[in-house]
N, C-alpha and C positions, 0 to 999 in steps of 0.2 A: 528703741527698737536697734535695728542693724547700724552696723556702721558703712557709711555709702562708698568712703572714700575705699576701703575695704575691699568690698563686694566689687565695686570697675576696678580693680587691681586684679582679682581672679576672674573677671570677665575678660578684659583686656589679654591676662596671659593665657588665658586658653582658648582663644582666638586667635591669639601667636602663637601657639603650639598647634594648633588645625592649620595653620596658612603657611606655616615656615618661615613667617615674617610678621613684623609689628605692621599694624595698621593705623592709619593715623586718623586722630579726629580731626573733622572737617568746622570748624569753630561756627564758620560764616551758619551751612545750615542744623548746626547744631541747637543756635541760638536762634535762628529761625522760626524750626523746630517748637522748640519751649515755650515760643509764643502763644504759636499757635494751633496747638493738639488739644482743641477743646475734647476732640468725641472721645479719645485718649486718655482724656482725665474722666472723663463721665464713664469711661469703662471700667477706667482702676477702681473708682471706687464703688461702682455697683459690684466689680466682683471682691470688694472688701467689704458688703456688706452680703455676700452670700460666705464669706473667710474661706476666699480663693486666692484673695493676697493677703503674706502670713508677716508683711514687714508692712512700716508707713505706703498709703497708695504715693503719694507725692515725693518718695524717696523712690521708689518700684518704676512709677515712670517716667523722671528724670533718669533714671540707669537704660531703660529702654529707648528712651528719647537719644540718648549717648551711642547705644549699639547702634542704631537705624543711622548715624552720622559718622556714622565709620568710613573711611576709603579704602575700597579693597579691587586689585587690578584683576584683572582674566589670570594670571599664572595661579594669583593667588589663592582665587578659589575655584583654579581647576585642582591644587593643592589640598583642599579644605575637602574637597568631594573627593579624591583619590583615598585620603587619611581615613575620612566613613568607609569606602567600601573597603579601604584594608584593614578592616578590624579595630579602625582605632589607630592603627602604628604609621606615623605619619612617612611616607614613602621617600620622602626626600633625609627627613632627619634622620629616620630611623627612632626615632622616638615616641613608645606608647605615651598618647596624649587622651582617650578614656580605653574603659573593661571593653572586652569584644564581646562578651554580654551585653551591651547598651545599642548594638551595631542595628539588629534588625527593631528597637525601638526606637530609633532614629529616622530609620526609611520608611517605616512607616507613616510616621508623623509626617515627612518629608510628599509622601504619596499621595498621604488624606490629607493634607489643606495645604502643599506646596506651589499651588498655584489659585490661591484663596478662591472663589467662587466658579474657578475654571479646571479644578483640581480634578476632577472627574473627565471630561471632556481630555485634557492631556492625558491622563493614565489612559483614556481608549486610542487615542490617534500617534502616544510614541512608545508605551510599555517601558520608560523609562523614569524611575520617583526621580522629580527631580523641585527643587524651589527657587522662584524665583526674587528677585528684588525689584522694587521701584525707579532704583537705579539703572534698567537694562540687562542688569546683570542676571545669570540663571546657571545652577552648578544642579548635575544629575550623579545619579548614581547607584551604580550596577554592583552589586555588595559581592566581593570577592573576583571581579573583571575590571571594574574600572572607575574613575570617575570622571568627569566631563564638564566644562566650566566654557560659555559664550558671551559676552557681552555688546551688544547694539540695543542704545536708544531707536527710534522712541520706541514708546510701549502704547499696547490699546488698552482698551477702559476699565479691566479688571488688572492695569498695572503690571502685565508682562511683556516682557522687552518682542517686538512682532519679529524681526532677524531672528535673533538667539531662537527662538521656538522655533524656527525654518532649520538651524543649520543644525542643533543636536538632534531634530525629527531624521535630518537627510542622514546623518554619522551615524545613527542608531541604526537606522532600516540598510544602511549601506552593509552592515559588519550584521547583518540579523540578528540586534541586542534587543530585549522582547522579554520580562518578566514573564509575560503570559504564554509564551513558543515557548514550543516544545523543539523548537530547530536548534541544531547545535550553533555554539558561538564559533564565528570566524574571523580570525584578525586579516586585516588587509595590510599592506605596506601606504601611506601616508597618500603618495603620487596615486596609488590606484582611485582613492578616494576623489582625488582634488580632477581627478581625470576620466 
């Protein structure tokens, strides 16, 4: 089957390019998750039985667990979101990370499942495609307009940051940002949003 080390290096390189700097692996988290990820292990083997994982399920699960054990700052998350919003070009490095044609697919996936079972609620309330993480981070993407991120534990029962949701909704509403709205986007100064 596939080369686990080569695949991991490719994943890490891609995430580094998206975020503008390397993300550290949190070894303690990785080890802890590796010995307790029974649900994900079962899902991996179930997907294999339906030919939806094309590599060894244990390798796939390990790569997924390592990826989920990476540390990320709010700034890195915001740069990642801005790279997606900028059609695959990192706005800091000016490096093309992925083809422009992939942007709609990424954003539609974020909108459809980015908030787990609360994805529909999030889109209804905010109008901003966003992806949350159980560590308390959320990144939002409005293609051609902006990428935004917030980080603030604690998380709700679905694994979404309570405060980060409020912050992103507030900013989106203040700037009239909503993919479902016909209102024109208006840009405000940071001081106007805070005051």
